[in-house]
N, C-alpha and C positions, 0 to 999 in steps of 0.2 A: 865779831862785833858788827861787821858790815852786813852780814845776813840778818842779824837781829834788827838793825835800823831799817833796812830795806823792807823787811817783813812787817814791821810796825807801820811804816809809811804806806805800804799796800793796804793794810787794814784801815788806816785812817782815811785814805783816799776813797775806799769803798763806803766808809761811813759817811763821808761828805757827799758822795754821789747819792746815797740813800736819802740823806737829809734834803739835798737839792731836789731830788725827784719827788719826795713827799710834799715839799713846799710848792713846787711847780705844778704838780697834778692835783693838789688839794686833797691828798689821800689822808685819811685819819689813821695812819699807821706810823709807828716810830721809825725815824730815819735809819737808826742803827739796824733794825730788823730788815728793812728794805735793802740796805747796803749789804747785809749778809746774804740775802736772797740773790742779789746781783753777783756777789762773789761765788755763791754756789753755782749759778748758771755759767759763769766764766770758767770755773774749775771743772764743770761737767764736760766742756768742750776742749779745754786747754789746761793741761796739768803742769805746765812749765813754771808756774808760780809756787808750786808745792814746796820745793826745797827752801824757798825764802820764808814762806808762811810757817813751816814746821819749826824753824828756829824761834820765831817770834811767839807763836802760840804755846810752845813748851815753856817759855819763860813766863808768859802771862798766867798759865795754869799753875806754875810753880808758886806764884805769889797771889793766887786768887783769894786766899783767906783774908789778906789785907784789904781787899776791895769790899769785903762785907762789914768791915768795922764801922763805916759811916751809917750803914743801914741798921745795924743792931743798936747803935747809939741813938739814932732817931727813933727806933721802936721803943727804947727805954723811956725817952721823954714823952712819947705819945701813948703811954700805957693806958690812960683812961679811954682814949678814943678806940684803941685796939681791943680793949676788954669787951666793949659793946659789940664788936664785930667778930669776936673770937670763934663762936660756933660756925659762922659762915666761912671763916678763914680755914678752919680745920676741915670742913667738908670739901672745900675747893682743893686743899692740899691732898687729901686722901683720894678724891676722884681723879685729879690730874695725874697723880703718881700711878694709880691703877691703869689709867688710859695709856700713859707713856710706856709702862711695862707690857701691856697687852700689845701695843703697836710694835714695840721692839721685838717681842716674841714672834709676831707675824713676819717681820722683816727677816729675822734670823732663820725662821722656818723656810721661807722662800729661798733665801740665799743658800741654805744647806741643801735644799732639794735640787737647785739648779747646778750646784757644784759637784754633786755626787752622783 
């Protein structure tokens, strides 16, 4: 339980750091994203936080479906607005999925070439 609480606290601290940096620098970037970039940079040089974060992240992933309930409820009530934008939404989803798969393919290919 202690690892879970410390891991969540670490994630919240990095979120706050990202929010603070985005507000301070006037960057038009979500603070949560900036915080995760900070966390990535810290973990790139120091992996001592990993055991704490593994506990928290596994629990968050376990219940991630519950986090989508408000989004889907909002989409239900905003159906007329979404219907007008539906073709654009589908195109963006398809293109972004293809780009993500292509990028992950490149990463896997490079990692497998370097390890073997």
